[in-house]
C-alpha positions as CSV (number, residue, x, y, z in Angstrom):
1,M,101.0,136.2,98.1
2,T,99.5,133.1,99.7
3,V,98.0,130.5,97.5
4,T,95.4,128.2,99.1
5,N,94.5,124.9,97.7
6,M,90.7,125.1,97.4
7,N,90.3,121.4,96.4
8,P,92.3,119.4,98.9
9,I,90.6,116.1,97.9
10,W,91.2,114.5,94.6
11,S,90.9,111.0,93.1
12,S,94.0,109.2,91.8
13,D,92.1,106.5,89.9
14,E,93.3,107.9,86.6
15,D,96.8,106.7,87.4
16,H,95.5,103.1,87.6
17,E,93.4,102.6,84.6
18,D,93.7,99.9,81.9
19,I,93.7,100.7,78.2
20,D,89.9,100.2,78.1
21,G,89.4,102.8,80.9
22,A,88.5,100.2,83.6
23,V,90.0,100.8,87.0
24,K,92.4,98.2,88.1
25,P,91.5,96.2,91.3
26,G,93.7,96.6,94.3
27,I,94.0,98.0,97.8
28,R,92.3,101.4,97.9
29,V,94.2,103.9,100.1
30,I,93.4,107.4,101.4
31,L,96.4,109.5,102.4
32,A,95.5,111.9,105.3
33,D,98.5,114.1,106.0
34,S,99.0,117.8,106.7
35,Q,102.4,117.7,105.0
36,G,102.2,117.8,101.2
37,I,105.7,116.4,100.9
38,F,104.7,113.2,102.8
39,R,101.6,112.8,100.7
40,V,103.6,113.1,97.5
41,G,106.2,110.7,98.8
42,M,103.8,108.1,99.8
43,K,101.8,108.3,96.6
44,K,105.0,107.7,94.6
45,I,105.8,104.7,96.8
46,F,102.4,103.1,96.1
47,A,102.4,104.1,92.5
48,I,104.9,101.4,91.6
49,E,102.8,98.7,93.3
50,D,100.3,96.9,91.1
51,D,98.0,96.0,94.0
52,I,97.8,99.4,95.8
53,R,96.2,102.6,94.5
54,V,95.7,106.0,96.2
55,V,92.1,107.0,95.7
56,A,92.3,110.3,97.6
57,Q,94.6,112.7,99.4
58,V,93.5,115.0,102.2
59,E,95.2,117.5,104.4
60,S,92.8,117.7,107.4
61,L,90.5,115.6,109.5
62,P,87.3,117.3,108.2
63,N,88.4,116.6,104.6
64,L,89.1,113.0,105.6
65,Y,85.4,112.6,106.6
66,I,84.4,114.0,103.2
67,A,86.8,111.7,101.3
68,L,85.5,108.6,103.2
69,E,82.0,109.5,102.0
70,R,83.1,109.9,98.4
71,F,85.6,107.1,97.9
72,P,85.3,103.4,98.9
73,T,88.4,102.8,100.9
74,D,90.3,99.8,102.3
75,V,93.1,101.5,104.2
76,V,93.5,105.0,105.6
77,L,97.1,106.1,106.2
78,L,96.7,108.8,108.8
79,E,99.1,111.3,110.3
80,G,99.0,111.2,114.0
81,Q,99.1,114.9,114.4
82,L,95.8,115.2,112.6
83,I,94.0,113.5,115.5
84,S,96.1,114.9,118.3
85,G,93.8,116.2,121.0
86,T,90.7,114.8,119.3
87,V,89.7,111.9,121.6
88,D,86.9,110.5,119.5
89,A,88.5,110.9,116.1
90,V,89.4,107.2,115.6
91,P,86.0,105.8,116.8
92,D,84.3,108.4,114.6
93,I,86.3,107.3,111.6
94,V,85.6,103.6,112.4
95,R,81.9,104.3,112.7
96,Q,81.7,106.3,109.4
97,A,83.8,103.7,107.4
98,P,83.8,100.4,109.3
99,E,85.4,98.6,106.4
100,A,88.3,101.0,106.2
101,K,91.3,100.0,108.3
102,L,93.4,102.7,110.0
103,I,97.2,103.0,110.1
104,V,98.5,105.9,112.2
105,Q,101.9,107.4,111.6
106,V,103.6,109.0,114.6
107,T,106.7,111.0,115.1
108,D,107.4,109.7,118.6
109,A,105.8,106.6,119.9
110,D,104.8,106.7,123.6
111,E,103.1,104.1,125.7
112,A,99.8,105.8,126.6
113,N,99.1,107.1,123.1
114,T,100.0,103.8,121.4
115,V,97.8,101.7,123.7
116,E,94.9,104.1,123.3
117,L,95.1,104.0,119.5
118,Y,95.0,100.2,119.4
119,R,92.1,100.2,122.0
120,R,90.1,102.6,119.9
121,G,90.4,100.5,116.7
122,V,93.6,101.4,114.9
123,R,95.1,98.4,113.1
124,G,98.7,99.7,113.0
125,V,100.9,102.4,114.5
126,V,104.1,103.1,112.5
127,P,106.8,105.7,112.7
128,R,107.0,108.6,110.2
129,S,110.5,107.3,109.4
130,I,109.2,103.8,108.3
131,S,111.0,102.5,105.2
132,P,109.1,102.3,101.9
133,D,109.3,98.5,101.8
134,L,107.9,98.1,105.4
135,L,105.1,100.7,104.7
136,V,104.0,98.7,101.6
137,K,104.1,95.4,103.6
138,C,102.2,97.1,106.5
139,V,99.4,98.3,104.1
140,R,99.1,94.8,102.6
141,K,99.0,93.0,105.9
142,I,96.4,95.4,107.4
143,A,94.3,95.3,104.2
144,A,94.2,91.5,104.6
145,G,92.7,91.9,108.1
146,E,95.8,91.6,110.2
147,T,97.1,93.9,113.0
148,W,100.6,95.4,112.6
149,I,102.3,95.8,115.9
150,D,106.0,96.0,116.8
151,N,107.7,94.4,119.8
152,Q,107.7,97.5,122.0
153,S,104.0,98.1,121.4
154,I,103.3,94.4,122.2
155,S,104.9,94.9,125.6
156,W,102.9,98.1,126.2
157,V,99.6,96.6,125.2
158,I,100.2,93.5,127.3
159,E,101.1,95.5,130.4
160,A,98.1,97.8,129.9
161,Y,95.8,94.8,129.5
162,R,97.2,93.1,132.6
163,S,96.5,96.2,134.6
164,Q,93.0,96.3,133.2
165,V,92.1,92.7,134.1
166,V,93.8,92.4,137.4
167,T,90.5,91.8,139.1
168,L,89.8,88.8,136.9
169,I,92.9,86.8,137.9
170,E,91.2,84.6,140.4
171,P,89.6,81.5,138.7
172,K,86.4,81.9,140.7
173,I,85.4,85.1,139.0
174,Q,86.6,84.2,135.5
175,P,83.7,83.8,133.0
176,K,82.7,80.3,132.0
177,L,83.2,79.4,128.3
178,S,81.4,76.7,126.5
179,Q,83.3,74.0,124.6
180,K,82.2,75.6,121.3
181,E,83.6,78.9,122.4
182,I,86.9,77.3,123.5
183,S,87.1,75.7,120.1
184,I,86.5,79.0,118.3
185,I,89.1,80.8,120.6
186,S,91.7,78.1,119.7
187,C,91.1,78.8,116.0
188,I,91.5,82.5,116.6
189,T,94.8,82.0,118.3
190,R,96.0,80.1,115.3
191,G,95.3,83.0,113.0
192,M,92.3,81.4,111.3
193,R,89.7,83.7,109.6
194,N,86.0,83.4,110.2
195,K,85.4,81.4,107.0
196,E,88.0,78.9,108.0
197,I,86.7,78.6,111.5
198,A,83.2,78.1,110.2
199,Y,84.4,75.2,108.0
200,H,86.5,73.8,110.9
201,V,83.6,73.7,113.4
202,G,80.9,72.9,110.9
203,T,78.8,76.0,110.9
204,T,78.3,79.3,109.0
205,E,80.5,82.4,109.0
206,Q,77.6,84.5,110.5
207,V,77.3,82.1,113.4
208,I,81.0,82.5,114.1
209,K,80.6,86.3,114.1
210,N,77.7,85.9,116.6
211,Y,79.9,83.6,118.8
212,L,82.7,86.1,118.7
213,R,80.5,88.9,119.9
214,K,79.4,86.8,122.8
215,I,83.0,85.8,123.6
216,Y,84.1,89.5,123.5
217,D,81.3,90.4,125.9
218,K,82.1,87.6,128.3
219,L,85.8,88.3,128.5
220,G,85.6,92.1,128.3
221,V,87.7,92.4,125.1
222,S,87.1,94.3,121.9
223,D,88.9,92.5,119.2
224,R,91.1,89.5,118.3
225,L,94.3,91.0,119.5
226,E,92.9,91.6,123.0
227,L,91.3,88.1,122.9
228,A,94.7,86.5,122.2
229,L,96.3,88.6,124.9
230,Y,93.6,87.5,127.4
231,C,94.1,83.9,126.5
232,L,97.9,84.3,127.0
233,H,97.5,86.0,130.3
234,H,94.9,83.7,131.8
235,E,96.3,80.5,130.1
236,I,92.7,79.6,129.0
237,L,93.9,76.9,126.6
238,K,96.7,75.6,128.9
239,K,94.8,72.4,129.7
240,S,94.6,71.5,126.0
241,P,98.2,71.8,124.6
242,E,96.9,71.2,121.0
243,D,94.6,74.2,121.4
244,A,97.3,76.4,122.8
245,E,99.2,76.3,119.6
246,G,99.8,79.8,118.3
247,L,99.4,81.6,121.6
248,E,103.1,82.4,122.1
249,L,104.0,85.8,120.7
250,D,107.2,85.7,118.5
251,R,109.3,88.6,119.8
252,T,112.1,87.9,117.3
253,E,110.3,89.3,114.3
254,P,109.8,93.1,113.8
255,T,106.1,92.7,113.6
256,M,103.4,90.3,114.7
257,P,100.6,89.9,112.1
258,L,97.4,88.9,113.8
259,S,94.0,88.8,112.2
260,A,91.7,91.4,113.6
261,K,88.7,91.0,111.3
262,M,85.6,90.3,113.3
């Protein structure tokens, strides 16, 4: 006899309540995985962390959309197989829950799929075999607005980006940036957030967001990671050594945290 779970979405807030019944603050995570054993394992990993709580678990992509409507979420930990063959799944999730950051778990990483996931808005691509400690660290970094990317993926993204912008190599067709835009870009490459940049250049956070949109449009990039790679490839800040600080990618570390919050 087959038993079907008729309620594949459930809240886990009860596991994180104080004595007075108030829900503890923390990083709110949805686990989207077709394999129950993985959901159970990840929930147990996060259960011992004071700053991370699982708010829902789902076993399919349609149920993930429902969960995103019901539960405010900071991070979605998504099994890659759930979106396999569904080209617009990641953009759809991003549109439905723009504040939720996506981590995709893959069994086998390949260049084309990895590059496409980052292009479409995923903040991190990790193996299914990732260690508990690294998974927790990854969730915290991404919840803080950073991008989690390993050395191999960095190489793939850079090569894909170089192929994409090969027609922009000649200086005569490179877009012209204002001094204010250069200043903002230099702050981005140092890992500064919008609030810090606003304070640094003497304006508001909303003005910085507006400038970033214009910079992205001018350079044909979609986020801070691509912006940093563009600057690295075209040596935009080379004439100002002090502004170029932070452009070099450290390939000695297992990950490269880079703020991706717009």
